[in-house]
C-alpha positions, -999 to 999 in steps of 0.1 A, spaced: 106 166 -190 84 135 -191 84 98 -193 99 76 -207 131 96 -208 125 110 -173 109 96 -142 101 110 -108 119 94 -78 108 95 -42 130 117 -21 141 88 1 151 68 -30 170 99 -44 190 101 -11 197 64 -12 210 67 -47 231 98 -39 209 120 -61 201 142 -31 218 148 2 201 138 35 201 115 65 177 88 76 160 89 110 170 58 130 189 48 99 157 36 82 171 35 47 149 25 18 157 -8 1 135 -2 -29 139 25 -55 104 40 -59 99 56 -93 68 73 -108 59 81 -144 58 119 -149 39 141 -174 32 178 -175 -5 171 -170 4 145 -143 -25 120 -137 -59 122 -154 -77 104 -126 -97 123 -99 -90 104 -67 -101 126 -38 -72 117 -15 -43 123 -40 -23 155 -46 -17 145 -83 -54 142 -91 -70 161 -120 -92 189 -106 -75 189 -71 -83 221 -52 -47 231 -47 -29 259 -66 -17 253 -101 16 234 -99 10 225 -63 14 188 -66 23 161 -41 23 123 -39 21 106 -5 33 139 10 68 136 -2 89 153 -28 94 134 -61 122 151 -81 123 145 -118 155 128 -130 166 114 -164 159 77 -166 194 71 -178 208 87 -146 186 65 -124 199 34 -142 235 46 -138 230 50 -101 213 17 -97 243 1 -114 266 19 -90 247 14 -58 227 -17 -68 239 -38 -38 218 -15 -15 186 -18 -35 166 -51 -33 139 -40 -57 128 -13 -82 91 -3 -83 77 18 -111 43 34 -105 20 43 -134 -4 71 -134 -37 73 -154 -26 88 -187 -29 79 -223 9 74 -228 14 54 -196 12 18 -209 36 24 -238 60 43 -216 59 17 -188 69 -10 -213 97 11 -226 111 18 -191 107 -18 -179 126 -30 -210 154 -5 -204 158 -16 -168 157 -53 -174 183 -49 -201 207 -31 -177 203 -44 -142 194 -77 -124 173 -61 -96 137 -75 -95 112 -50 -109 76 -44 -98 51 -22 -116 22 -5 -98 -2 -5 -126 -31 18 -134 -57 -8 -146 -77 13 -170 -56 6 -201 -50 -31 -193 -65 -63 -205 -50 -99 -204 -29 -92 -235 -13 -61 -220 -7 -79 -187 11 -106 -207 32 -80 -225 42 -64 -192 54 -97 -178 73 -105 -210 90 -70 -208 105 -80 -175 81 -71 -146 82 -99 -121 55 -85 -98 24 -63 -103 8 -41 -77 -27 -27 -81 -39 4 -62 -74 -6 -55 -71 17 -24 -109 16 -15 -120 -15 4 -156 -14 -9 -175 -4 -40 -193 23 -21 -160 40 -10 -144 34 -45 -173 54 -61 -172 80 -34 -134 86 -36 -124 76 -71 -155 72 -93 -185 93 -104 -188 112 -71 -156 130 -78 -159 132 -116 -137 102 -121 -140 74 -147 -124 46 -127 -144 14 -123 -145 -10 -93 -156 -38 -116 -127 -32 -140 -102 -31 -112 -113 -65 -100 -112 -80 -135 -76 -69 -138 -67 -81 -103 -81 -116 -112 -65 -117 -146 -31 -105 -132 -33 -132 -105 -37 -158 -132 -9 -145 -155 17 -136 -129 9 -163 -104 1 -166 -67 20 -142 -46 32 -122 -76 2 -97 -75 -6 -74 -46 -33 -49 -40 -30 -16 -21 -57 -7 4 -58 26 22 -72 26 57 -92 58 65 -111 66 33 -145 60 50 -146 22 49 -155 0 78 -133 -26 94 -158 -52 81 -151 -39 45 -114 -43 50 -116 -78 64 -139 -90 36 -116 -75 9 -84 -88 25 -100 -123 25 -112 -120 -11 -77 -111 -22 -62 -139 -2 -84 -163 -20 -69 -151 -53 -33 -155 -40 -29 -117 -39 -16 -102 -6 -31 -69 6 -7 -41 13 -22 -17 39 -15 21 38 -26 44 66 -44 75 51 -24 107 56 -42 137 41 -24 156 14 -30 193 16 -35 197 -22 -62 170 -24 -100 171 -19 -95 151 14 -68 175 26 -86 182 59 -99 147 65 -89 129 97 -64 100 98 -75 66 112 -68 63 149 -36 45 159 -55 18 178 -77 10 148 -47 9 125 -27 -14 148 -56 -39 151 -62 -40 114 -25 -46 108 -26 -75 132 -59 -90 118 -45 -88 82 -14 -106 92 -33 -133 109 -58 -137 81 -32 -140 55 -11 -164 76 -41 -187 82 -41 -181 119 -75 -163 119 -106 -169 99 -130 -140 90 -157 -157 111 -135 -151 142 -137 -113 138 -169 -98 151 -180 -62 144 -203 -37 161 -232 -20 143 -208 5 127 -186 -22 113 -157 -17 138 -138 -46 152 -155 -55 184 -143 -90 193 -115 -114 182 -125 -149 190 -90 -161 196 -70 -169 227 -46 -140 235 -17 -165 240 -20 -175 204 -14 -139 193 18 -134 213 43 -149 189 30 -127 160 29 -95 181 63 -100 197 78 -108 163 69 -72 152 62 -86 117 25 -75 114 35 -39 120 62 -36 93 56 -18 60 37 -39 35 56 -41 3 71 -64 -24 99 -86 -13 135 -89 -26 150 -120 -42 157 -134 -7 120 -131 3 126 -104 29 107 -71 26 122 -48 1 97 -20 -4 99 -4 31 89 32 22 103 50 53 79 77 66 54 74 37 24 78 61 39 97 90 69 120 98 101 114 118 92 119 155 56 109 151 44 74 161 54 49 135 24 38 115 43 10 97 79 2 106 105 3 78 125 -22 99 115 -51 122 104 -36 155 118 -50 187 123 -41 223 107 -7 232 90 -5 198 71 -38 204 62 -27 240 47 5 225 28 -15 199 13 -37 226 0 -6 244 -14 9 212 -33 -23 203 -54 -23 235 -63 -59 229 -79 -63 263 -109 -45 249 -116 -70 221 -101 -103 229 -122 -134 238 -98 -155 258 -119 -187 257 -143 -201 230 -175 -181 234 -210 -198 236 -224 -175 210 -219 -180 172 -186 -166 159 -191 -134 139 -222 -124 158 -227 -86 160 -215 -70 193 -233 -40 208 -214 -8 202 -210 -2 239 -188 -33 241 -164 -18 216 -158 16 232 -124 30 223 -122 12 190 
């Protein structure tokens, strides 16, 4: 059973489309149908943090993707369920893997979907087989948005986690060429780039890459690293909650034009040490809860569609990203988790913005 006649579907999406039984914690229902190409030899990339990677240390057949089950379903059945329950789905997202058949099969599936349903369709592409011509073909087939899983926030981390250091053949330079080409072909706001927090990058790396993407008109979607047992990084630590919350806030402010990279100062380890902004200016964004929601493609109405409930945490654990707009007690908890008193400069400082701060001034970050 493999693509294009079959696809894997996330367990949450399968429950939402009545392909599996189950309930949703706090009624956090997915509003995007997340699909994944599937092949007997899965993915041919070697990403150190992924349970689908070639050469992963797990047992044969022990595969996972973002720590959730992805049952394999006939593509025709998924289409039938989308037709029946389409009012509950704001977007469909098809994720590619690195595989020789992936581009051809992606075009096939996208064409089938666009011929049968009106739901907006995103494709999370694997850039290796792409060039400008193929990006144009993908758009013509019916994909209205493209996501690119850069994941690593610096070339050093890309090579360490996805490139030669793990026996991979993925290229940082190629990924950026495709990001830039896709931004031109699909247009501003129609291309996004996934970044995983916790692969070994610094906060300074993330801020620089978020700004680089913003300059291209491509929003960054942040994911909190959650180790998959079957991967090479199966025993690595997750990013701290305080670090994650601050990066969520900084990304939101950078992309919204409320903060410039020069207003973020780092210690000698590249951690956020100071935000040169008045705390009162941050209150509306924090109290809205919007910076802490799941990053994902929007629906036709512009509201978030890809909310991926519990993709990087489990029910009962502290929310990493909220699949709904947090309010009330959730926001009060977020304020505590941010610990902004440690990093805020409440009045314009005399020193130059962006100046390095001694590590002792950033304890707890």
